[in-house]
C-alpha positions in Angstrom: -21.8 62.1 -56.5 -22.9 58.9 -57.8 -19.7 56.9 -56.8 -20.1 58.1 -53.4 -23.7 57.0 -53.1 -22.7 53.6 -54.4 -19.9 53.4 -51.9 -22.2 54.4 -49.0 -24.8 51.8 -50.2 -22.2 49.1 -50.4 -20.9 50.0 -46.9 -24.4 49.9 -45.5 -25.1 46.6 -47.1 -21.8 45.2 -45.6 -22.8 46.5 -42.1 -26.3 45.0 -42.4 -24.8 41.6 -43.5 -22.5 41.7 -40.4 -25.5 42.4 -38.2 -27.3 39.3 -39.7 -24.3 37.2 -39.1 -24.1 38.2 -35.5 -27.8 37.3 -34.9 -27.3 33.9 -36.8 -24.4 33.2 -34.4 -26.5 34.1 -31.3 -29.2 31.9 -32.6 -26.8 28.9 -32.8 -25.9 29.7 -29.2 -29.2 29.9 -27.6 -29.0 29.1 -23.8 -25.3 30.0 -23.7 -24.2 31.9 -20.7 -21.5 34.4 -21.0 -19.9 37.4 -19.2 -20.7 40.4 -21.2 -20.0 44.2 -21.1 -22.8 46.7 -20.4 -23.0 49.2 -23.5 -26.0 51.1 -22.5 -28.6 51.4 -19.7 -32.2 52.6 -20.3 -35.5 52.4 -18.5 -36.6 49.6 -20.8 -33.4 47.5 -20.2 -29.7 47.0 -20.6 -27.6 46.4 -23.8 -24.9 44.0 -23.2 -22.0 43.0 -25.8 -20.8 39.6 -25.6 -17.1 38.5 -26.2 -18.1 37.1 -29.7 -19.4 40.6 -30.6 -23.0 39.8 -30.3 -25.0 42.6 -28.6 -28.3 42.1 -27.0 -31.0 43.6 -24.8 -31.7 42.4 -21.4 -35.3 43.7 -20.9 -36.0 45.6 -17.6 -38.7 43.0 -17.0 -36.2 40.3 -16.6 -34.1 42.1 -13.9 -33.6 45.4 -12.1 -31.0 47.4 -14.2 -30.6 50.0 -11.4 -27.0 50.3 -10.3 -25.6 49.2 -13.7 -23.5 51.5 -15.9 -21.9 51.3 -19.3 -18.6 49.5 -18.9 -19.9 47.1 -16.1 -19.7 43.5 -16.6 -22.6 41.1 -16.0 -23.4 37.4 -16.6 -26.2 36.8 -19.3 -27.8 34.1 -21.2 -28.7 34.1 -24.8 -32.5 33.7 -24.7 -33.8 34.6 -28.2 -32.3 35.6 -31.6 -34.7 36.9 -34.2 -33.1 37.2 -37.7 -35.9 38.9 -39.3 -35.9 41.8 -36.7 -32.1 41.4 -36.2 -32.6 41.5 -32.5 -30.9 39.5 -29.8 -32.7 39.1 -26.4 -30.6 38.3 -23.3 -31.6 37.3 -19.8 -29.9 37.1 -16.5 -27.7 33.9 -16.1 
């Protein structure tokens, strides 16, 4: 129904705003080194969530992700934060 559609749209907008805020935070913290938790391991890289809630990708070209699993911790550095694409790039610290 109409009300449910509006509620879903409002929730989606709120989530989107939260993602933009996280990327803005990462942008202010470029160069920061943090201990993060691996949330996903793929051929193209590893997703890591930092203590402040920011999640980013460490590209496989930056390091060898073999042996890492979700839940592992690793030290990373915030390398890039692109607000337009809402993507945070991390690198090994």
